[in-house]
VEXTORFI-888302 format. One record per residue (C-alpha): residue in three letters; x, y, z. Coordinates in steps of 0.1 Angstrom, whole numbers, padded with zeros to 4 digits. Layout:
% residues N
+------+-------+-------+-------+
: code :    xx :    yy :    zz :
+------+-------+-------+-------+
:  ala :     X :     Y :     Z :
...
+------+-------+-------+-------+
This chain:
% residues 69
+------+-------+-------+-------+
: code :    xx :    yy :    zz :
+------+-------+-------+-------+
:  met : -0240 : -0010 : -0045 :
:  lys : -0214 :  0001 : -0021 :
:  ser : -0177 : -0006 : -0027 :
:  his : -0159 : -0026 :  0001 :
:  leu : -0126 : -0011 : -0010 :
:  arg : -0112 :  0020 :  0009 :
:  lys : -0091 :  0044 : -0013 :
:  arg : -0061 :  0062 : -0001 :
:  ser : -0041 :  0088 : -0019 :
:  phe : -0003 :  0091 : -0018 :
:  ala :  0023 :  0113 : -0033 :
:  leu :  0052 :  0088 : -0046 :
:  asn :  0082 :  0105 : -0060 :
:  gln :  0062 :  0136 : -0067 :
:  his :  0035 :  0116 : -0085 :
:  lys :  0001 :  0116 : -0070 :
:  thr : -0017 :  0083 : -0070 :
:  ser : -0045 :  0065 : -0053 :
:  val : -0049 :  0029 : -0044 :
:  ala : -0081 :  0012 : -0034 :
:  leu : -0077 : -0020 : -0011 :
:  glu : -0099 : -0039 :  0012 :
:  pro : -0099 : -0025 :  0048 :
:  glu : -0083 : -0057 :  0060 :
:  phe : -0051 : -0050 :  0038 :
:  trp : -0049 : -0014 :  0049 :
:  ser : -0049 : -0027 :  0086 :
:  ala : -0022 : -0051 :  0079 :
:  leu : -0001 : -0025 :  0062 :
:  glu : -0007 :  0000 :  0091 :
:  asp :  0003 : -0027 :  0116 :
:  met :  0036 : -0032 :  0098 :
:  val :  0042 :  0006 :  0101 :
:  ser :  0034 :  0005 :  0138 :
:  lys :  0059 : -0024 :  0141 :
:  his :  0086 : -0001 :  0125 :
:  trp :  0086 : -0017 :  0090 :
:  ala :  0086 :  0020 :  0080 :
:  pro :  0082 :  0054 :  0096 :
:  thr :  0049 :  0061 :  0078 :
:  leu :  0025 :  0045 :  0057 :
:  thr :  0035 :  0066 :  0027 :
:  ala :  0070 :  0055 :  0031 :
:  leu :  0061 :  0019 :  0032 :
:  val :  0039 :  0022 :  0002 :
:  leu :  0068 :  0041 : -0015 :
:  asp :  0093 :  0014 : -0007 :
:  ile :  0071 : -0014 : -0021 :
:  asp :  0063 :  0009 : -0051 :
:  met :  0101 :  0012 : -0058 :
:  arg :  0106 : -0026 : -0055 :
:  arg :  0076 : -0040 : -0075 :
:  asp :  0078 : -0053 : -0110 :
:  pro :  0066 : -0023 : -0133 :
:  glu :  0040 : -0047 : -0149 :
:  gln :  0024 : -0054 : -0115 :
:  pro : -0002 : -0029 : -0103 :
:  leu :  0006 : -0011 : -0070 :
:  ala : -0025 : -0024 : -0054 :
:  ser : -0014 : -0059 : -0062 :
:  ala :  0020 : -0055 : -0048 :
:  leu :  0006 : -0040 : -0015 :
:  arg : -0018 : -0070 : -0012 :
:  val :  0012 : -0095 : -0018 :
:  phe :  0034 : -0076 :  0005 :
:  ala :  0007 : -0077 :  0034 :
:  leu :  0002 : -0114 :  0029 :
:  val :  0039 : -0126 :  0028 :
:  ser :  0053 : -0102 :  0053 :
+------+-------+-------+-------+
């Protein structure tokens, strides 16, 4: 079965990580970048990563941010 998730890799504070999200969430985050929320997708992901509760997975924080922003 083919996964419907798209994985992207990032270097956040010199730590490599990858995040798998549905394409719709990536599109929403990319739209935020294009509307000047952040200069790049990596910068937006880093900002969300720095603000999230350490107990919350990064993928969850990105989904919630995309929904409420």
